[in-house]
Phi, psi and omega in degrees: 000141175227154178221158176212128181272138176228149167275172182293323180293321178295322180294319179294316178299319180299319178291325175300311179299323179297312180300324180290321177293328183298327183287344179250005187295137177249177184295338184274349184273120174285148183259113177258018177060029172090355181275147180292160183250006180215181177065033175268160178252123178287122182241353178163172183220139174211164178227152177238148176232120178236081188287154177299157173297149188299326183272001189287315185303308182294322181295321179297320177302316180295320179294322178292326176292342173272013179064036177251122181280147179236132176236137175264127174239111187222162175269355182293164175294149182305324179295317177298316179300316181294318180297319177290320176302326176285327179296319186259015172070019168287322167259115187260164178296317183296329183251302184292328183267315178285315179276312179123176182245122175282149176219170171211155177236156185247126178241124184258104178293308174205188187290344182251358181227111178239134182241132177259129178254114187264125181242145173235115182054044179066015177248131179292122181246344182196146168256142173220125180269129183305135184230246187284128170239101184286123183283181184252107183257176180290349183273348182287154180302320181297318182286323176299321174299313182295316180299323178299320182285326194248025176301141189279356169015052178280126180301144182297325178284353181234034187292340184274347184289147183270136179290164180305158186295327186290331178285321175294322178300311184295318180295328180287334182268347187304317182281347179269335180249124179240142181222144180272174180285350183298131175234159184236121180279127182271127179263112181303324185293340182258015174300133182283124183278052178223164173263163175211145178237121183238142177263161177298325175301322180284327181303320184293342184256358187284140177257187186298319179300316186288327175300311180300318183292314181295312186286353177275353182288149182289322183237126190231137172222127174249119184242160180053050182255150173264166177306322178295319179291322178297321178295315179299321179296318176298315178299323179293320177303310184296325175299333177266022171065031173266141172270122191250125169249137182242134175245129179200159182223001183258167178297323177294343182277351186303310184298321177295321178295327178286324185288327187293155175299327177219112176265129182238124181241165176260145180300330182276356187282180181294146180303322183293325176294323178290322179293328183276344189277167171261338183216140179239131177280093186301332183263003178058024181255122179299330182292344179295338179292329181298315180301319180294317180297311183299322181292317180297319179290330180294326176291322179298314184294323180293000000 
């Protein structure tokens, strides 16, 4: 832990300078939300251990045998996310260890030229110059799904009540996120048999080519993501005609639970996540999803 003392005036000035820098920010500049990166005073060190649920590892193996891809989207550091991914079989021995993990770097030539450098096992395999970035419109499948879920159906007798925050949050963002009718069909046969770890910082810079390349990987981890970035990832999956189920239990998961084709919350989770979901696991066991999948497949087979 580190600390740095500010007066109220210094803090306000720091945020004003941050807002000014944001207008000139390039893809190479990391966003620290306006806080300084030096001159801190070290005051202590501590560590936390939050192990995965006991039943998760085996459940993920069963889900993968049902030909369902799993992506981890977390706010944790990429190193932490990779370690957990290996523990719960999101990163498998056959793919992530034997084949390897893909990565990419972003190089900003100038404000109009961004180059992605694609690496496989630390070997540069391709350069890509940023091109088309298709925005997100109300006509897209992803947005239609979300709008279907979050219609405000306020009772006439209760018209003065305020809708939940995630509904207000989505409506406030609706005009800032635009998306075209263009969709991208995902070819399962062309899935890349490699893993990839992407950070939220990289998500903000990706164009259509990079989204298609990243989402074609067999094993996916998104780390250091914000709720807005998590929502964008889900929408990009849906634009590629993927059916998306989201599992979450926190307040920040609510927009993603609403956007997904199937939102799954835990009984022990935040109330707002349960309200936003389509299904609640009453026993708080990840393995309960296996029973639902098996039941669904049995009806298909019959």
